[in-house]
N, C-alpha and C positions, 0 to 999 in steps of 0.2 A: 763187263763182258758176260754174255749168257753162258751158264754152266754147260750147256750142250756143245759149246765150242771149246776145243782144246786151246789152252793157253800157249802151248809150245808143241808144235807138231813133232819135233824131234824127241821130246820126252814123253809125250802122250798124257800129260797131266791135265786135269780138268780144273777150272777155276770155281771157287765157291762164290756165290753171288754176294754183293754188298749187303743186301738185306739180311741174309743168313749170318754173315760175319757180325753184323750189328747185334743180332739176336744172341750169338755166342758171348759177346762182351757183356750183354745185359744179364744173361743167365749166370755168368760167373762173377758178377758184381765187380768186374774190373780187376780181379786178382788172379794170379797164377793158380791153376787148379792143383798143382803138385806141391809147390813150396810156399804158396800163400802171399807172394810178393805183390804189393800194390803196383799195378801196371799203368796207372794214370798219372804218376808223379815221379819225377827224377829227383831223388833226395840229395844227390851229390851236388847238383847245381841249383836245387830249390825251385823248380818250375814245373808246371803241369806239362805232362808229355804222355802221349798214347804210344807205349812201346811194347805192348804185348803182341803175340802172334797166334793166329788161329791154326791149330794143329789137327791133323787127321789121325784118328785111331787106325782105321783101315785106310790105306793110302789113296791119294787122288789119281793114281795110275795103277795098272795091273802089276807093275814091277817095283813099287815102292816098299818102304819098311812095313813089315807085318803082312805083306801080300802073300797069297798062297795060290794053289792051283785053281781054286774056285773063284778067286778074285779077278773076274774078267773085266773087260772094258765097260760092259754094261753095268756091272756091279760098282766099279769105280765111279761111273757117272751118277748112279743112283745114290751113292753114299756121300758124294762130295757136297751135297746141300742138305744132308741129314744132320740136324743139330745134335742128335744122340751120338754121332760119330765124330763130333768136333769138340775140341777142348781149347780153352784159352790158356796159353802157357807163356812164361817168360822165355826169351831167346835161349838161355842156358838150358832150361828143362826141355825145350823143344829139340835142341840139338842133341841132347843126351838120349832121349827116347828114340830118335830116328837113327842115330849112329849105332845104337845097341838094341836094335829091334827085337832080337831073340830074347833078351832079358827084360824087355818091356812088351810082353805079348798083348794081344787084343783083349783077352779076358781081364787081365790085370788093369789095363788102362780104362776099360769100360767100367770096372768096379770102382776105381778111384774117381772117375768122372761122375758116376751116379752118386757116390757118397758125398762128393763135394757139393753137388746141386741140392742134395737132401739137407745138408747143413745150412746152406744159404736159405732154402725155403723155410726151414725151422726158425732161423733167426729173424727172417722177414715177417713170419706169421705169428710171432709172439703177440698175444693180445695187447692191444693198445691201453687197456685199463688194468694191466698187471699192477697189483697193489702190494705195498710193503709198509712196514713200520719204520719211520725214520729214527735213527738213534745217533745222538751226538755224544761222543766221549771226550771229556776235557780233562787235562792233567795239569797239575800245579808244579811248576819248576821254580825254585828260588822265590817263593811267595807270589809268583806271577801266574795268573790263570790264563791259559792259552784258549782264547775264545774263538768259537767257530759260529758265524752267523747261520741261523736256521734257514734263511732264504738261499744261502749258497748251497746247502745240502739239497733243498727241494729242487733247485734249478738243475743240479747235477743228476738227481734222480730222474727228472723229466727227460734229460738228454739220453738216459739209458732206457727209456720206455717204461719207467716206474711211476706210479701215482701214490702219493702219501695217503694212507688210510686214516691218519690221525695227526695231531700236533706232534712235533718231534719230542722224543723222550731224551732228556739230557741226563747223563751220568757224569758226575764230577769226582775224579779220583782224589781222595784225601791226601794231604801231605804225609809223607812217610815219617814214621817215628824215629827215635834215635837208633833203632835197630835197622833202619833202611827198608828197602823193599824185599823183605824176606818172605818165606813161605806163608807166614801168617798174614802179611800185608796182602798178598795176591789172593788168598782165600777170602779175605774181607771184601776185596774188589769183586770177586766172583759172586759172593752173596749179595752185594749191592746191585749188581747188574740183574741178577735173577729176581730180586725184589722189585726193581723198577719195571721190568718187563711183565712180571706176573701181575703187578698192580694195574698196569695199563690194560692188559688183557681182561682182567676181572671187571674193570670199569666199562668195558665194551661187550660184556656178555660172552666172551670167548669166541667171538665170531671169526677170528682168524684161524681157528683150528689148533691142533697140537703143535704144529711146526710152522709158525708164520714166517713169511719172507722178511728179512731185515735189510735195511739200507743203512750201513754204518759208516761213520767218518769220525776221525779224531786221532788222538795220540800224536 
């Protein structure tokens, strides 16, 4: 239905167009902007389900939640297809902010909406060639070395948007002495890791800088 037509003559509410609703879902990455719930899957029954709701910050009618003296019919019509005025919420959050409009004012919701979209943009715009040093930490338990395949780490890094800058650095924890894993043991572990990383950086001319990104798995 065209947004210029009221969905219900008795309530005076305007409809948001399907195209704008789709845009709201895309901008929010399918998650509730307040509680972060995934709104594309029903985890209770284990199936894909689109169960989020497009919510208005300023209402779709002059008399809705957060409406005021300046929120006229014309203003409601103008804002009902304004994506900056629309949030993707789970049913629970949607009900709460509309039932208690005084404690969820326009400024607060607009700020939360803007912050949510900023976080999503930041996550999506992380450089595709983000680089890190892969580190595999292996520990020996009862004479058995717990091995972690290098390819498994590299695959996991790729899934997180990280590219390995070099071959994986492997750190193998020695077996504990008769004293067990005391303070001396952990100090030796710290020295071993520092030595391995510094040696790797030195071989590559320190091109990673003082604080390289690390992708670590193990233990």
